[in-house]
KOLLO-443837 format. One record per residue (C-alpha): residue number from 1; residue in three letters; z, x, y. Coordinates in steps of 0.05 Angstrom, whole numbers, plus 5000, padded with zeros to 4 digits. Example, Ala and Ser with C-alpha at 12.3 -4.5 7.8 and 13.67 -1.06 7.14 Angstrom:
2
+-----+--------+------+------+------+
! num ! residu !    Z !    X !    Y !
+-----+--------+------+------+------+
!   1 !    ALA ! 5156 ! 5246 ! 4910 !
!   2 !    SER ! 5143 ! 5273 ! 4979 !
+-----+--------+------+------+------+
This chain:
291
+-----+--------+------+------+------+
! num ! residu !    Z !    X !    Y !
+-----+--------+------+------+------+
!   1 !    MET ! 5454 ! 1986 ! 9448 !
!   2 !    SER ! 5513 ! 2031 ! 9429 !
!   3 !    SER ! 5505 ! 2088 ! 9381 !
!   4 !    ASP ! 5554 ! 2057 ! 9331 !
!   5 !    LEU ! 5513 ! 1993 ! 9329 !
!   6 !    ALA ! 5449 ! 2032 ! 9321 !
!   7 !    MET ! 5478 ! 2072 ! 9263 !
!   8 !    SER ! 5503 ! 2008 ! 9231 !
!   9 !    LEU ! 5434 ! 1976 ! 9236 !
!  10 !    ALA ! 5402 ! 2039 ! 9208 !
!  11 !    GLY ! 5451 ! 2039 ! 9150 !
!  12 !    GLY ! 5435 ! 1966 ! 9136 !
!  13 !    ALA ! 5360 ! 1980 ! 9139 !
!  14 !    GLU ! 5370 ! 2038 ! 9090 !
!  15 !    PHE ! 5405 ! 1992 ! 9040 !
!  16 !    VAL ! 5351 ! 1939 ! 9047 !
!  17 !    LEU ! 5295 ! 1990 ! 9037 !
!  18 !    THR ! 5331 ! 2017 ! 8976 !
!  19 !    VAL ! 5336 ! 1947 ! 8945 !
!  20 !    VAL ! 5262 ! 1934 ! 8959 !
!  21 !    LEU ! 5244 ! 2002 ! 8931 !
!  22 !    THR ! 5284 ! 1990 ! 8868 !
!  23 !    PHE ! 5251 ! 1922 ! 8858 !
!  24 !    LEU ! 5181 ! 1952 ! 8866 !
!  25 !    PHE ! 5199 ! 2010 ! 8820 !
!  26 !    TRP ! 5221 ! 1965 ! 8763 !
!  27 !    ARG ! 5166 ! 1914 ! 8774 !
!  28 !    LYS ! 5113 ! 1968 ! 8764 !
!  29 !    ARG ! 5151 ! 1993 ! 8702 !
!  30 !    LEU ! 5156 ! 2062 ! 8730 !
!  31 !    HIS ! 5224 ! 2070 ! 8698 !
!  32 !    ARG ! 5187 ! 2086 ! 8633 !
!  33 !    ARG ! 5153 ! 2144 ! 8666 !
!  34 !    PHE ! 5211 ! 2166 ! 8711 !
!  35 !    PRO ! 5276 ! 2142 ! 8678 !
!  36 !    ALA ! 5320 ! 2190 ! 8719 !
!  37 !    LEU ! 5292 ! 2162 ! 8784 !
!  38 !    GLY ! 5307 ! 2092 ! 8760 !
!  39 !    ALA ! 5379 ! 2113 ! 8746 !
!  40 !    TYR ! 5383 ! 2146 ! 8815 !
!  41 !    LEU ! 5359 ! 2083 ! 8851 !
!  42 !    ALA ! 5405 ! 2039 ! 8811 !
!  43 !    LEU ! 5463 ! 2085 ! 8828 !
!  44 !    ARG ! 5448 ! 2080 ! 8903 !
!  45 !    VAL ! 5441 ! 2004 ! 8902 !
!  46 !    THR ! 5506 ! 1992 ! 8864 !
!  47 !    SER ! 5548 ! 2046 ! 8898 !
!  48 !    THR ! 5533 ! 2025 ! 8970 !
!  49 !    PRO ! 5570 ! 1958 ! 8967 !
!  50 !    VAL ! 5628 ! 1989 ! 8929 !
!  51 !    LEU ! 5636 ! 2045 ! 8980 !
!  52 !    LEU ! 5631 ! 1995 ! 9038 !
!  53 !    LEU ! 5685 ! 1953 ! 9006 !
!  54 !    LEU ! 5731 ! 2013 ! 8996 !
!  55 !    PHE ! 5718 ! 2039 ! 9067 !
!  56 !    SER ! 5734 ! 1973 ! 9101 !
!  57 !    GLY ! 5789 ! 1951 ! 9052 !
!  58 !    ASP ! 5845 ! 1983 ! 9092 !
!  59 !    LYS ! 5829 ! 1938 ! 9151 !
!  60 !    VAL ! 5843 ! 1876 ! 9108 !
!  61 !    LEU ! 5901 ! 1904 ! 9068 !
!  62 !    PRO ! 5929 ! 1969 ! 9098 !
!  63 !    SER ! 5940 ! 2019 ! 9043 !
!  64 !    GLN ! 5925 ! 2091 ! 9028 !
!  65 !    MET ! 5897 ! 2072 ! 8960 !
!  66 !    TRP ! 5833 ! 2048 ! 8993 !
!  67 !    LEU ! 5820 ! 2116 ! 9024 !
!  68 !    ILE ! 5838 ! 2153 ! 8960 !
!  69 !    GLY ! 5791 ! 2108 ! 8920 !
!  70 !    TYR ! 5736 ! 2118 ! 8971 !
!  71 !    PHE ! 5744 ! 2194 ! 8966 !
!  72 !    PHE ! 5737 ! 2196 ! 8891 !
!  73 !    VAL ! 5681 ! 2145 ! 8886 !
!  74 !    TYR ! 5641 ! 2176 ! 8943 !
!  75 !    TRP ! 5642 ! 2247 ! 8915 !
!  76 !    ALA ! 5631 ! 2223 ! 8844 !
!  77 !    VAL ! 5568 ! 2186 ! 8867 !
!  78 !    TYR ! 5548 ! 2247 ! 8908 !
!  79 !    ILE ! 5553 ! 2295 ! 8848 !
!  80 !    ALA ! 5520 ! 2245 ! 8801 !
!  81 !    SER ! 5462 ! 2237 ! 8851 !
!  82 !    ALA ! 5453 ! 2313 ! 8853 !
!  83 !    GLY ! 5449 ! 2316 ! 8777 !
!  84 !    LEU ! 5400 ! 2258 ! 8774 !
!  85 !    MET ! 5357 ! 2292 ! 8827 !
!  86 !    PHE ! 5351 ! 2353 ! 8782 !
!  87 !    CYS ! 5327 ! 2308 ! 8726 !
!  88 !    VAL ! 5278 ! 2273 ! 8773 !
!  89 !    CYS ! 5248 ! 2340 ! 8794 !
!  90 !    MET ! 5238 ! 2357 ! 8721 !
!  91 !    GLU ! 5205 ! 2290 ! 8708 !
!  92 !    VAL ! 5157 ! 2299 ! 8766 !
!  93 !    PHE ! 5141 ! 2369 ! 8742 !
!  94 !    ARG ! 5127 ! 2345 ! 8671 !
!  95 !    SER ! 5085 ! 2287 ! 8697 !
!  96 !    VAL ! 5037 ! 2329 ! 8739 !
!  97 !    LEU ! 5028 ! 2378 ! 8681 !
!  98 !    SER ! 5020 ! 2324 ! 8627 !
!  99 !    SER ! 4945 ! 2340 ! 8619 !
! 100 !    PHE ! 4961 ! 2412 ! 8602 !
! 101 !    SER ! 5005 ! 2415 ! 8540 !
! 102 !    GLY ! 5012 ! 2490 ! 8540 !
! 103 !    LEU ! 5031 ! 2495 ! 8613 !
! 104 !    THR ! 5079 ! 2437 ! 8605 !
! 105 !    LYS ! 5121 ! 2470 ! 8551 !
! 106 !    PHE ! 5120 ! 2538 ! 8584 !
! 107 !    GLY ! 5131 ! 2509 ! 8654 !
! 108 !    ILE ! 5190 ! 2466 ! 8633 !
! 109 !    LEU ! 5224 ! 2527 ! 8602 !
! 110 !    ILE ! 5216 ! 2566 ! 8667 !
! 111 !    PHE ! 5237 ! 2506 ! 8708 !
! 112 !    ARG ! 5302 ! 2499 ! 8669 !
! 113 !    TRP ! 5319 ! 2572 ! 8679 !
! 114 !    ALA ! 5303 ! 2565 ! 8753 !
! 115 !    VAL ! 5350 ! 2505 ! 8759 !
! 116 !    LEU ! 5405 ! 2543 ! 8722 !
! 117 !    ALA ! 5397 ! 2604 ! 8766 !
! 118 !    SER ! 5396 ! 2561 ! 8829 !
! 119 !    VAL ! 5461 ! 2526 ! 8809 !
! 120 !    ILE ! 5495 ! 2592 ! 8792 !
! 121 !    VAL ! 5475 ! 2624 ! 8857 !
! 122 !    SER ! 5496 ! 2563 ! 8898 !
! 123 !    LEU ! 5564 ! 2558 ! 8865 !
! 124 !    SER ! 5577 ! 2633 ! 8867 !
! 125 !    THR ! 5565 ! 2636 ! 8942 !
! 126 !    LEU ! 5618 ! 2583 ! 8957 !
! 127 !    SER ! 5679 ! 2608 ! 8994 !
! 128 !    PHE ! 5727 ! 2560 ! 8959 !
! 129 !    ALA ! 5771 ! 2563 ! 9021 !
! 130 !    HIS ! 5800 ! 2495 ! 9004 !
! 131 !    ARG ! 5849 ! 2484 ! 8948 !
! 132 !    GLY ! 5865 ! 2424 ! 8905 !
! 133 !    LEU ! 5822 ! 2362 ! 8911 !
! 134 !    LEU ! 5789 ! 2388 ! 8974 !
! 135 !    VAL ! 5748 ! 2437 ! 8931 !
! 136 !    ILE ! 5707 ! 2377 ! 8905 !
! 137 !    PRO ! 5666 ! 2371 ! 8970 !
! 138 !    ASP ! 5650 ! 2445 ! 8968 !
! 139 !    ILE ! 5624 ! 2440 ! 8897 !
! 140 !    ALA ! 5585 ! 2377 ! 8914 !
! 141 !    TYR ! 5552 ! 2409 ! 8975 !
! 142 !    GLY ! 5534 ! 2470 ! 8934 !
! 143 !    LEU ! 5500 ! 2428 ! 8881 !
! 144 !    MET ! 5463 ! 2386 ! 8933 !
! 145 !    ARG ! 5440 ! 2450 ! 8969 !
! 146 !    SER ! 5414 ! 2476 ! 8903 !
! 147 !    VAL ! 5375 ! 2413 ! 8886 !
! 148 !    SER ! 5347 ! 2411 ! 8957 !
! 149 !    ILE ! 5317 ! 2480 ! 8947 !
! 150 !    ILE ! 5287 ! 2459 ! 8880 !
! 151 !    GLU ! 5256 ! 2397 ! 8913 !
! 152 !    LEU ! 5224 ! 2437 ! 8969 !
! 153 !    CYS ! 5197 ! 2487 ! 8919 !
! 154 !    LEU ! 5169 ! 2431 ! 8877 !
! 155 !    LEU ! 5134 ! 2399 ! 8936 !
! 156 !    GLY ! 5105 ! 2466 ! 8957 !
! 157 !    PHE ! 5080 ! 2478 ! 8886 !
! 158 !    LEU ! 5046 ! 2410 ! 8884 !
! 159 !    CYS ! 5013 ! 2420 ! 8952 !
! 160 !    LEU ! 4985 ! 2488 ! 8931 !
! 161 !    SER ! 4962 ! 2468 ! 8861 !
! 162 !    MET ! 4935 ! 2398 ! 8873 !
! 163 !    ASN ! 4862 ! 2418 ! 8864 !
! 164 !    ALA ! 4875 ! 2459 ! 8802 !
! 165 !    LEU ! 4917 ! 2405 ! 8769 !
! 166 !    ARG ! 4869 ! 2350 ! 8791 !
! 167 !    LEU ! 4928 ! 2314 ! 8824 !
! 168 !    SER ! 4913 ! 2256 ! 8870 !
! 169 !    VAL ! 4951 ! 2246 ! 8935 !
! 170 !    ARG ! 4961 ! 2174 ! 8915 !
! 171 !    ASP ! 4996 ! 2192 ! 8850 !
! 172 !    ALA ! 5067 ! 2167 ! 8845 !
! 173 !    ALA ! 5092 ! 2236 ! 8824 !
! 174 !    PHE ! 5067 ! 2266 ! 8889 !
! 175 !    GLY ! 5098 ! 2209 ! 8929 !
! 176 !    ILE ! 5165 ! 2220 ! 8896 !
! 177 !    ALA ! 5162 ! 2295 ! 8910 !
! 178 !    MET ! 5143 ! 2281 ! 8983 !
! 179 !    GLY ! 5201 ! 2234 ! 8994 !
! 180 !    PHE ! 5252 ! 2282 ! 8964 !
! 181 !    GLY ! 5220 ! 2339 ! 9003 !
! 182 !    LEU ! 5230 ! 2301 ! 9069 !
! 183 !    MET ! 5303 ! 2287 ! 9051 !
! 184 !    SER ! 5316 ! 2359 ! 9032 !
! 185 !    ALA ! 5285 ! 2386 ! 9096 !
! 186 !    ASN ! 5325 ! 2334 ! 9134 !
! 187 !    ASP ! 5390 ! 2358 ! 9102 !
! 188 !    PHE ! 5377 ! 2431 ! 9121 !
! 189 !    VAL ! 5358 ! 2414 ! 9193 !
! 190 !    HIS ! 5418 ! 2368 ! 9199 !
! 191 !    SER ! 5467 ! 2420 ! 9175 !
! 192 !    LEU ! 5437 ! 2472 ! 9222 !
! 193 !    LEU ! 5439 ! 2427 ! 9283 !
! 194 !    VAL ! 5509 ! 2401 ! 9270 !
! 195 !    SER ! 5537 ! 2471 ! 9261 !
! 196 !    ARG ! 5506 ! 2497 ! 9326 !
! 197 !    ALA ! 5511 ! 2436 ! 9372 !
! 198 !    THR ! 5571 ! 2393 ! 9357 !
! 199 !    SER ! 5563 ! 2356 ! 9424 !
! 200 !    LEU ! 5498 ! 2326 ! 9399 !
! 201 !    SER ! 5529 ! 2295 ! 9337 !
! 202 !    ALA ! 5507 ! 2224 ! 9354 !
! 203 !    PRO ! 5433 ! 2240 ! 9367 !
! 204 !    VAL ! 5431 ! 2286 ! 9307 !
! 205 !    GLN ! 5460 ! 2232 ! 9262 !
! 206 !    PHE ! 5410 ! 2182 ! 9288 !
! 207 !    PHE ! 5353 ! 2231 ! 9275 !
! 208 !    TYR ! 5380 ! 2244 ! 9205 !
! 209 !    GLU ! 5382 ! 2170 ! 9189 !
! 210 !    SER ! 5312 ! 2160 ! 9217 !
! 211 !    VAL ! 5283 ! 2213 ! 9170 !
! 212 !    ILE ! 5317 ! 2180 ! 9111 !
! 213 !    LEU ! 5285 ! 2113 ! 9130 !
! 214 !    ILE ! 5217 ! 2147 ! 9135 !
! 215 !    ALA ! 5225 ! 2178 ! 9066 !
! 216 !    LEU ! 5245 ! 2110 ! 9037 !
! 217 !    GLY ! 5186 ! 2079 ! 9073 !
! 218 !    VAL ! 5139 ! 2130 ! 9040 !
! 219 !    TRP ! 5166 ! 2111 ! 8972 !
! 220 !    VAL ! 5159 ! 2037 ! 8986 !
! 221 !    ALA ! 5086 ! 2048 ! 9006 !
! 222 !    TYR ! 5072 ! 2089 ! 8943 !
! 223 !    PHE ! 5104 ! 2038 ! 8897 !
! 224 !    ALA ! 5074 ! 1977 ! 8932 !
! 225 !    LEU ! 5002 ! 2002 ! 8933 !
! 226 !    PRO ! 4963 ! 2005 ! 8868 !
! 227 !    GLU ! 4961 ! 2073 ! 8835 !
! 228 !    PRO ! 4893 ! 2105 ! 8820 !
! 229 !    VAL ! 4867 ! 2094 ! 8750 !
! 230 !    SER ! 4885 ! 2153 ! 8706 !
! 231 !    GLU ! 4824 ! 2187 ! 8678 !
! 232 !    PRO ! 4817 ! 2246 ! 8630 !
! 233 !    VAL ! 4821 ! 2312 ! 8665 !
! 234 !    LEU ! 4755 ! 2349 ! 8658 !
! 235 !    ILE ! 4757 ! 2423 ! 8672 !
! 236 !    ALA ! 4709 ! 2480 ! 8659 !
! 237 !    VAL ! 4721 ! 2525 ! 8600 !
! 238 !    ASN ! 4718 ! 2587 ! 8643 !
! 239 !    SER ! 4766 ! 2559 ! 8696 !
! 240 !    THR ! 4831 ! 2596 ! 8710 !
! 241 !    ILE ! 4876 ! 2536 ! 8696 !
! 242 !    TYR ! 4844 ! 2528 ! 8627 !
! 243 !    ARG ! 4856 ! 2601 ! 8611 !
! 244 !    TRP ! 4928 ! 2597 ! 8633 !
! 245 !    ASN ! 4938 ! 2535 ! 8591 !
! 246 !    GLU ! 4910 ! 2570 ! 8530 !
! 247 !    ILE ! 4954 ! 2631 ! 8542 !
! 248 !    ALA ! 5015 ! 2587 ! 8551 !
! 249 !    SER ! 4997 ! 2550 ! 8487 !
! 250 !    ALA ! 4992 ! 2615 ! 8448 !
! 251 !    LEU ! 5060 ! 2640 ! 8472 !
! 252 !    GLY ! 5112 ! 2628 ! 8419 !
! 253 !    HIS ! 5061 ! 2601 ! 8369 !
! 254 !    THR ! 5065 ! 2636 ! 8302 !
! 255 !    GLY ! 5001 ! 2609 ! 8271 !
! 256 !    THR ! 4974 ! 2636 ! 8205 !
! 257 !    ARG ! 4991 ! 2705 ! 8180 !
! 258 !    VAL ! 4936 ! 2755 ! 8164 !
! 259 !    ALA ! 4939 ! 2825 ! 8134 !
! 260 !    VAL ! 4921 ! 2879 ! 8183 !
! 261 !    ARG ! 4903 ! 2948 ! 8157 !
! 262 !    LYS ! 4933 ! 3006 ! 8194 !
! 263 !    PRO ! 4884 ! 3059 ! 8219 !
! 264 !    GLU ! 4920 ! 3114 ! 8180 !
! 265 !    THR ! 4916 ! 3076 ! 8115 !
! 266 !    ALA ! 4843 ! 3061 ! 8127 !
! 267 !    PHE ! 4827 ! 3134 ! 8137 !
! 268 !    LEU ! 4866 ! 3154 ! 8074 !
! 269 !    LEU ! 4828 ! 3104 ! 8031 !
! 270 !    THR ! 4762 ! 3128 ! 8059 !
! 271 !    ASP ! 4778 ! 3200 ! 8040 !
! 272 !    VAL ! 4799 ! 3179 ! 7969 !
! 273 !    GLU ! 4734 ! 3140 ! 7960 !
! 274 !    ARG ! 4694 ! 3201 ! 7982 !
! 275 !    ALA ! 4732 ! 3246 ! 7934 !
! 276 !    VAL ! 4720 ! 3199 ! 7876 !
! 277 !    GLU ! 4646 ! 3194 ! 7893 !
! 278 !    ARG ! 4639 ! 3270 ! 7894 !
! 279 !    ALA ! 4674 ! 3276 ! 7827 !
! 280 !    LEU ! 4627 ! 3224 ! 7796 !
! 281 !    THR ! 4566 ! 3259 ! 7825 !
! 282 !    ARG ! 4587 ! 3327 ! 7796 !
! 283 !    ARG ! 4600 ! 3296 ! 7728 !
! 284 !    LEU ! 4531 ! 3265 ! 7727 !
! 285 !    LYS ! 4500 ! 3330 ! 7746 !
! 286 !    ASP ! 4538 ! 3367 ! 7690 !
! 287 !    ARG ! 4513 ! 3316 ! 7638 !
! 288 !    LYS ! 4442 ! 3325 ! 7661 !
! 289 !    SER ! 4447 ! 3400 ! 7656 !
! 290 !    GLU ! 4475 ! 3396 ! 7586 !
! 291 !    THR ! 4419 ! 3352 ! 7562 !
+-----+--------+------+------+------+
């Protein structure tokens, strides 16, 4: 089997798995819990036939318009996918912290600032060596690199805090984070191998496509199997996660206002009271002596 045929079969298998995954996702009504992921899957399913048509259109009717259309549609889908991935990461983060209202509000605030800082750093490190329309791929790669870092950090956070958050391995949020983590690690390894060993482009591409199929297979397994029944999270009052949740809930909460007496004022009032008491005592003694 030639490498081109193998890659074509792998691309077809990826599209079929994406369609199956989208069907399972909507059948389990997970789009209510993860709407951004539903939009991401719908984008992949609808964009693949359009890109395939634009890519092979010049063979039927030779024209440069097919390639120009493919360029704009491909990179528009690429940038939109990066933006939706940011939203998916935020949805997963909010889902795993849903039992802790204080940590959810405080964590989402920190997560948004982390995303903003990651995007700024990624775009500021671009060389912008290309001019004109060729700068679009540079921006797209920078955004995708940024979201890949966020996805790996999210997966690491979930792995380290599973026990504290009472998160099950079978939870859909963990499965989504695992799939995106595999894809992100795959992107970094692929870019490293391609830049250092261009002669191994065919094996590297086959390995890259294989990891994508594995990630999609993980999602299919998570969405096909029944999810564990959600139960109330029971934690000890003296546990660390409970204390952090109470601290996060108190941050930014005004509450009721109370009057607090300053120490200096308290000392002054005490001295005045003593002086009045002495004056009354002397006056009583003077009256007694007069009588």
